[in-house]
N, C-alpha and C positions, 0 to 999 in steps of 0.2 A: 505495502499500501503507499505510495506516494505521499508525502506530507504536504498539503496546501494550504494557504490561510484565506480566510473568507472576509472580504473585506466588505463591511454591510454601510450603506448609503442611505438615510433616510430620506425621503422627497414627500412632503405632505402636500394633498390637493386640497383639502379642506381645513377649516380649522377644528380642532377637537373638542367637543362640548364638555368632556369630562380629562380630568387628570389620569394618567395612566400610571401602573408600576408593570415593572418586568412580566411577574407572573399573571398578570390581569389585563389584558388587552383594552381601551374602553370601545365604546360604541362608535361606528361610522368613522374609522382611523383608516390609514393603508399600509399594505405590506411594505416595508422596507427593501429596496434595490439588492439583490444580492450578485456580487461580483467576483468571482474567482481568480487571483493574481497569476495563476501559473499559464492562465491563456489559452485554458481548453474549452471555460464556459464563462458567459455573459449574458447575463439575464437581466435585461433592461426595462421588463416591464415592471410596472406600480401596480399591485394588487389591492383592490378594494378588500377591507375587512372589518370584521366587529368583533361578537363574542365569540367565546370557546368554540372548537368544532362544534356545528349544531346543523342536524338535519331540521328544518321548521317542523312544527307541533302540525297536524293534520287539521286542515280547515274541515268544518262541519259540514258532513254529507248528507244526502238525504234520509230520513228514517230507515233504520233497518233493523232486524234484532241484533241482540248481544253475541249470538254464536256467530250470525253473518259479519257484523263487525268484526268480530277477533280472526276470523278466517281470511278475512281481505287482508287486515293488518299482518297476519302471519306470512301469507304470501309476498307483501311487499317486503319484507325484510331481504329477499334474496332476487327482488325483480333488479335487470340489467342496470346500471345508472340509477336504481331506485326508480327506474318509470322507463317506458320504449320511446320517448320523445326525439331521443339523440342516439339512438340504437345505431344507424346508419354512419354518423358521422363518428360516432366512437370505433367503430371495427375499422373505418378508414385509415384513424388516425393509429392506432393501436397496430395497425400492419405494419407500418413501418418503424417499430419500437424493436430493441435489439432483445433477446431471447437470452436466459441464462438458467440453466436446471440445476439447483444445489439441494443440497441437504435439507437447508433451512426451507426451502420454498422454491417454486416455479417463478421467476423476475423476469418481469416485462419492463424496460427501462428507457425512455427516451434518451435516444442515441447520442444526444449532446450534454449530456449529464457526466460528470467525470467520476473517475474510480471511487474518489472520495466517497462520494454519494452512495455507491455499489457497497462500500465495505461498511459504513453508518448501518444504511438499513439490513445487512446481513448480521452485525452485532446487534442491534436491535431486535430481530426476530431470535436471536439465541436468548436474549433477556425476557423476552416477551414468553418465550414458550418457559423457561425457568419460574417465573411468577406467577404465571397463569397454571402451574401445575396442580394448586392447591385446589383449583377449581373444576378438575376433572376427577369424575365419579370412579371410585374403584371398577377395576376392569373396561372401565371406556378407552378409545383409541383417538387420537387427535390427526387426521392427517396434515400435512405440510401444507400452507395454504400458497395461494397464487397471489402474487402481488404485484402491482403495476403502479410503476413510480413516472410522474409526469413533470416536466421541466418546470411549471410553474402552478401555482393555485389558479391562473387565469383558465391555463389548458384543462385543469381536472374539472374545473367547473362547466367550463364550455362543451362538454360532452356528456352531464350527466344533468340531472334535476335535484341536485343540493344548492343551496342558496350561498349568497357571499359570506356567509361566516363560516364556512366549512374547510378545515383544515385536511381532511380525508372522510372516507366512509368505507361500509362494508356491504357489498353485495352478492356475497358467496366469494368474492376476491376483495383481495385488501387494496383501496385507492389511496395514494396519498403524493404529495408534492414534493419532489426535491429541493425545491427554494420556499420552503414553507416561513410563512410568518413567525420569527424569532430566532432563526437559522436551523441550524443542523441539531441542535437540543429539542426543538420541535418535533421535528423530523422522527427522533427517536420515540419521543411522546407517544406520538401518533400512531407508531407502530405497534407499541402496547396496547394502545386503547383499541385499535381497531382488530389486532391480533384476539384481544378476550371476546369480541363479539364472533370471531369463526370458532372460538372453542367451544362455545355456547350454541351455535349453529349445529357444530359437528355432533354435539350430544344431543341434538333434537330440541334444543331450546330457543324458540324465538321470541316467545313471550314470556313472562311480562315487558314492556320496555322500561321499565325502573330496573328490575334485576339486572339486564344487559347493560344499561348506560352507567348503573351504579356500579357495578363490579368493574367496568372497564375505568371509571374514574379512580378508584381506588385501588387497583391494581397498577396503573400506571401511575400511580402517586402525584397527580394532577394538583395544583395550589390554587389555580389562578381564582377560585370560588374564595379565598381568603382578603382579596382586596376590598377593604373598607367602603371605598367609593360605590362599590358593587350593593353594596347594604344587605346583601342574601340572608343572613342570619335573622337579623330584624325581621325581615319579609316574611321568611318562614315562620317566626314565632308567632305572627300576627295574623297568616292569611294564606297558609300551603293550600294547594291544589287537593282535590278529591282524588284518593288514591285510585279509584276506579278509571279516573282519566289517564292515568299513566300507566294503564295494561296495554293498550292497543300501540304499535308500531309509529314513530314520526312517518309523516311525510313532506310535503316541501312548501307551505303557504301559511304561514303566520309571521308576527314581527319577533325581530331576535330576541328581544327582551325577554318575553314568554319563553321560549327557547331554551334560554339560560335557565328561568325558574325552572323548567321541568328536569332540565341536567343535574341541577343543585337538588331538587328533592328526591331525585332518584338517588344520589348518592348518599344524602341522608336517610333515607328508607332503609339502603343497605348497611350503612353505619348503625342503624337502630337494630336490625338483626344482628349485627357483629358484636354489639354491647349486650345483647340478652343472651346469644349462643354462640359467639366466635365465629371465626372463620368456617369451623367446621359446621355449624349450624347453614351457612350459604352452600358450602358443598352438599350437605344434603339436602337442601330446598332443591339445587339444580337436578340431583339425582332423581329426587320424587316428581320432578315436571316430566323429565327424559322419561322417565317410566309411564307418564301419563295417571298417577296416582295423587294428584293435586292439579286442579286447573290454574291457569293464569289468575282469575279473578280470586282465587282463594288463596293464594302463594303467600301474600303477606301477614295474614293473619296467622295462617299455619306456621308459618318460619317464626314468629315472636311467641307464639303458643298462647295468642290469646282469642276469645269471641269477635267476630268483627266490629260488635257494637263497642268493645272494648278497647280497639287498638286506637282510635282517634284520641280520645285521653288520655293514656300512656303515652303517646307519640309525644301529645303537646307538653305533657310535663315533662319529657326527656328534653324536649328541645329548651325547655326553660333550664334546665339544670346543665345541658350539655357544654363542656368547655374545649368545643372545637376550635375556637377562635381564643 
């Protein structure tokens, strides 16, 4: 692996309404330009971004039964690009990507990306496999994933249905940018996050969304939610979302602030389980969902060992006592 130094040059196209911290990008900011001084790569695109990686929350659909809603949501989890709208454009783009068959996974990489990015992706996959091993039920196996690495966030978003805050996504393959906001550290975090989705899907666990997203944030060690200006703990203590709303998968069209709330509450729900049952409680829940012994709607109450009617008050009490911040 050749050593290369990334030179970050930030160019803002509009004022940012809120101050930022390194761990929590403010809304409606822009991505820094990333230039490799070894001359192998010059990515001059300035990419719009906002909240942490986020598929948007689903827009209200015509009334349907709960069973139909969950079936539709489960299928969407691995819909190519999270929709079919850009299928032809995506296949045309990927046809020009370089293919690498490695023990860690089958990589498809934009040929302009340098070896440094490839090495970081491979290293991140090794970390992801190790960290997520606790989520794999005894006797279950997880195949190596397909990983698609784009040259920029603009390129990734242009052939998918994710919004302008997405750093990556999973649709049966892991999709990420080799030039993500935050530099190569963000790339590694994105790999781990999306790998957790892969681990769960491999175990036939597509829903509930709160489990998939909360576990991914936990395993990836994400800390963006700590930023005081986001006010997330204050929000959760006063107005958290109905648990049943976090069961169906995300889709593509709501405001980014709401999407951030959903991500944060998903993390809180997983942390609540961990506070009562430890990591083995999360693993046991995954195994029971995989074996169809518990429904996505009943998963939260079963995981914490409470009747549905008691979950809300206990969760609220825990939030008031929590020392997460």
